[in-house]
Every structure is written in C-alpha cells, then in structure tokens.
C-alpha angles and dihedrals in degrees: 000000000000104000091191088058089049091051088052090053089049089053090050090054099041108024101256141006104232119144094010129151128205129221139183129206123183134226116234139219125201113224094197138341114074127195088350093110098075088042093063092254139121132287134181113207135151135203118248132227093241125062143110131331131198141186112203145165144170119266133190121266128027101285123113117206124202128192135162139181087219092062130039095213119091117201136202126191134179117230085230091058108041100152133139112267120179091214090061090064112172095015090068088078090059095040089053093055091051090048094050092048089053092046089053088062102263124130121234132181138190115325141182125199135175118195134195124175141177098204109114105249112240094008096116097254094116102259088159095052090044094057091041091057091042089055093044096049090044093053093043090051101041096044094037094235098157094214115167116248095241090050090051089053091051091050091051091051091047089052093053092045100045107019101037094028102233116130096216122159126239098265102090096049092041094053094046093047101037104034121138124202113252092014140091121215119240098202128190100207094195097056094027091229126131147191125212111229118196109243106211108172095178103220095340135104139210109250117191117200120201117211089203085223099134118221133184112206097207088056096042133081093270095110090044092055090049090053090050091053092050090049091053091050092051090056095044087052089074089078099016103047093161094062109102093178138008088259088070091062123089125215089252094051092047093050091049094049105027091105087073090072107093098184112076093209093050087050091055094045092051092046089056092052096047095048093040091057089055092050091052092054092046090047093057091052092048095049092046087058095042096247096147096158091055091048089051089058090053089052088057092049091048092053092048091051092051088049101046107026105025093031092209105126110072130195096295098054092041092052092048094050095042090052088050092051093059096045119102116247096032115128094184143336137191142153113275131204129023093321129218089118125330127098145337124212124216136181106224134179108253094235090051098052097095093049090045091057092047098046099039092042095052094044093048093047091049091053102037108019095233126108114232127217124224131209125189105209139194121204109257143182128278124259113314143166114257095194 
C-alpha cells in the first residue's frame, strides 16, 4: 500500500492532508476452531499481512466524516446522533466504534478518516473487525484516550453486537487487534486470555482461497446457529447445571448427557462445538511440537464437522476444500470463518503453490462455475500506528 497515495486521496476527500496520522489493521484467518468463540470455547487464529489502511485526523466541531476508496458512499455523522442507519452501509461499523467509546466514558471530537483495504469484502477474513480496530486505534491515538488494547477489542465486539446487530464472538476483533507476526493466538474465549504459539510452517505458506460466493453474515444463518447452541446448552444444564457455556462441557460429559437435547439440529450443533474445542487444544499441542501432518488431519476433521454437524459450509466451500485435499503439496485445508460462503485456508508447500492455484482453481470452476481468488499470506502483527 502506498501511504502517500492514500494521503493524496484523503486530501481529495477533505481538502488537504495536514496533521494526519496513518494506521494499519490486518485481516485474520482462523486456523481451526469455528463458531466456538461465542460458545466460550477455544480458537486459534492469526493476523494476516494484508488488511486495511487509514489516514485520519481531528477536525473542529462534532461531526465525523468517513470516506473510502473501496466504497463510493461518503458518510457524515454528528457525535450527537450516532445511530445505525441502513443507508450509511459500511460506515455503521465505524460509527458504532465511536459510539461505544463515548458510552465507555471517553470524550471524542470531530474526526476525518479515509480508508482503503485489500481484504475481500464479505469473504470471511474479518474485513469488518479490521476496520473496527482501525477506527478504535485511530481514535485512541489521535484523541489520546489511553484505552488498553484488550478493552478496545471488547468495545469493537460490543459495537458489532449491539450497534450493527451481529452476534459475533470475540475472536475476529481479538485476532485483528492482538496479532503477533510469526505466531498464532490460542485464545480462551471464556476468560479472554491468550497464549502466542510460534507458527513455524517449515517451507510452507498459508494460502487462502476465496470462493467468490459473497455472504452477508447479518443476513445468513449465523444468528440461527447461535440460538441452536444456546438451546442445546439450556437442555444440557438439566444434568450439568454448572456449565455456563458449551465450552465448559467435556466430550465425556456431552456423550453422557446428549440424550437430553430434544432438537436433532441443536444436538448436531452442540456436538460440533464440543469436538471442535478438543481439536483446537490438540492442534496447539501438535503445532508446538512441529507435527504439521497431524494438524492437517485435524483441519480435515474440522471441515467435515462444519459440513455435517454445523451445516455451515455449502457447495462452494465444500468443492474448494475437496479440490485442495486431492492436490499434491497440501498439508491440510478447511473452510475458515463463519462459513456460508467466504474462504478456505490451506497449508501448502512453497514449491507447490502455483500448481495448487491451477489445479484447485480449475477443479472448482468446473464444479461450481465461479472463479476463485488465491492469496498467499504471511502471519502479521495486530493493528498499529504507521506514523
């Protein structure tokens, strides 16, 4: 990203680019552990080396101005009227962050921001969390608020939950805000504590494959899945009253009490969560000891569980992952993100990446009729100020 070019775009939008600061916020990919975050379980994401950039500054008055080269619509909002408006589209994610910071007792003023990102919108790589953390860190820096990073992460999640209306867990915002180059994050979503795990792929790369099947989470079955998990927990609580979330329940406890769940779909959703948690914990152990092939098998199991029990993959993701599984040089592959379209992640030998793109791309297009995009990613840092 050419920051000078982004400064020029800021000047075109707002008249000049004096007294500006620049920020970067990454996308994220989850290596394993899907839909476990809002169930108090474990996830294992990492920040990516591509993401969202912004140039921003204070302005006089109490109006915030939002513009982006990724979206044609420019938005203005008064600090006295920060409410969700469908017509404001993408800017609602930024307005919500400002609103939650104010609600937390911090004082903001007029503000201008210009954003440009290279995360595919709607692909499942957390473009929304990326811009939320970008906004939060920019506001914290420019207004000298002194808010701790984990608190900023929580405010961004609250914004997406309550202002935007999507019941996401903490993982996306945490990975974007707390990423560390060369490491994945083993995150306990109940206690909001983490451990950085070195991610040594030994001559291999993360390759993210985009189905180009657009999905909008607020319009998907995401909230429905969350409700099914909560229903399963409510029934398991008859024998497991101490469990406050599915993440509290072991495989043994689940198997002994799963007959309490009267809804077959809720049973399947809960089974995915319980076994996915176990896969995450085992994955961390395997990667610490360098057992990549065994981790690749867990990636396969995780995808099959998302396909069969959580039913959140769909024909596009299934086709993409199945093509990856049969391609030489692939250690493991699975869908990543919330599902219902979006992306898959694969660990691929560096010298096999070009063939991977060719073979998987051709096979996917033949089966689905769409042309996928591929991104070779490094593991990067969380949101930070450039200058």
